Phi, psi and omega in degrees: 000137177291131179251110177287146175270171184299324180295320179294318179295317178296319179299316179300312184291329180278312187268336180095359179204162180212129178260129177247105186284141173052039182285327184252126182299152182303317180299325179291317177299319180296320177296314179300320180294320181294320177294318178301313180301317181294319181288328175292317181298321183267359182051052183288121178289157357278145178211171181229133180264155178305320182296335181278339180283319177077021178286158179305131180092351179283154174306145186289334181202169178297334181275347181285161176306128181077006184297334179257030170286124183284133174260319180221136164268105184281167176062041184301326185303324183256007180285317184198148183299334181296328179284313180294325178297321179289322178299330181261002185300133181303330179295317179288309182299319180296318179295315180295321179298320178295324182285324180271347176064033175193166174304152188238161176234148174265123175276134178267352184278332188232145190056249180048051188206167166261117177275130177239152175224106183271150170295159174072297188250003176280117186277158176286154177249124181287178184286116183212168172243139181298330183293354181294335181232017175253145185234095178231166180304320177229142180279059185231078176239163180231130173267133171255116186246118181252123176278128176269352178199184180300141176225127179203189182297332185288327185245025175086033179290167182291148168236139178240149166257100184302142178072002183288348176291348180258003182273154171236083183296147176289153182306324182289348178280348185242149175272187185293342178259010178067031169269147174297135179270112185295339182277351182279127184304323182297340182269351186301312181294323178299311183293327179292337182270002185300142182247120175280139178266145173237113185238156173240165179306130180097348176284143179236136174245127172257124179221149185289145182293347178263002183278128175289131179214161181209172177207135181277189177281160179270110180263007179267172178274358187243149176289133176264132183231138180219151176257135181226125173233151181239142185231150175221160178292151182299332180275354184259082187281151172291146181288135182305135177083355181274165175300327180296332183271334189299313185280347178080186181213170181234121176290136186239092176289150176288135179256000000 
């Protein structure tokens, strides 16, 4: 089991994220990438297309040019054992457990996917917090994001606003979908403080569900792929009747 040091734990709670370099061996990343490539090629369901997300710059419909560009391969946990094995890996589960300070569960309702960012038709993602559409007793979940290849500003890598998980933005700072509105003056300093991440294959980022993050378009010639799973504390139950509760969760004991 991975043992975080006091500095790493403090960094996560202060900044809202923690990068764990070279956590996943290259052969495992290569296997995940090969399965991802095959499922993208065959359009293996369940998946989500860029046209269905409706973000600025996305194709207008499935019938439009690029309309069937895949944005997410959903249900990663049950796609192949390599994904579920990583979601249950003691290094990941142990690190999240130390940060949440209790036994953890994997939610199957949120993330649980291979995130892709395609050239040409892969749209940018605005500034948002994952907790905007998750329904739990407490907004305290952690996403574990695994890079299967290089990720940076050029190919649509993540940007974080450090410490933003502790903010309580005013309603006027957010649009109807709870994205930060870039034209609002109060948001200028926040956006100016954004930090771009630079990741390599095997790097893992743990980040708080309240952390504002975004990702640009992919200007490279290659598809960028990442694995994302979300975890919550065992005492932090999904609200009855919510989307967060429908798909259920899996309790993850330390092995």
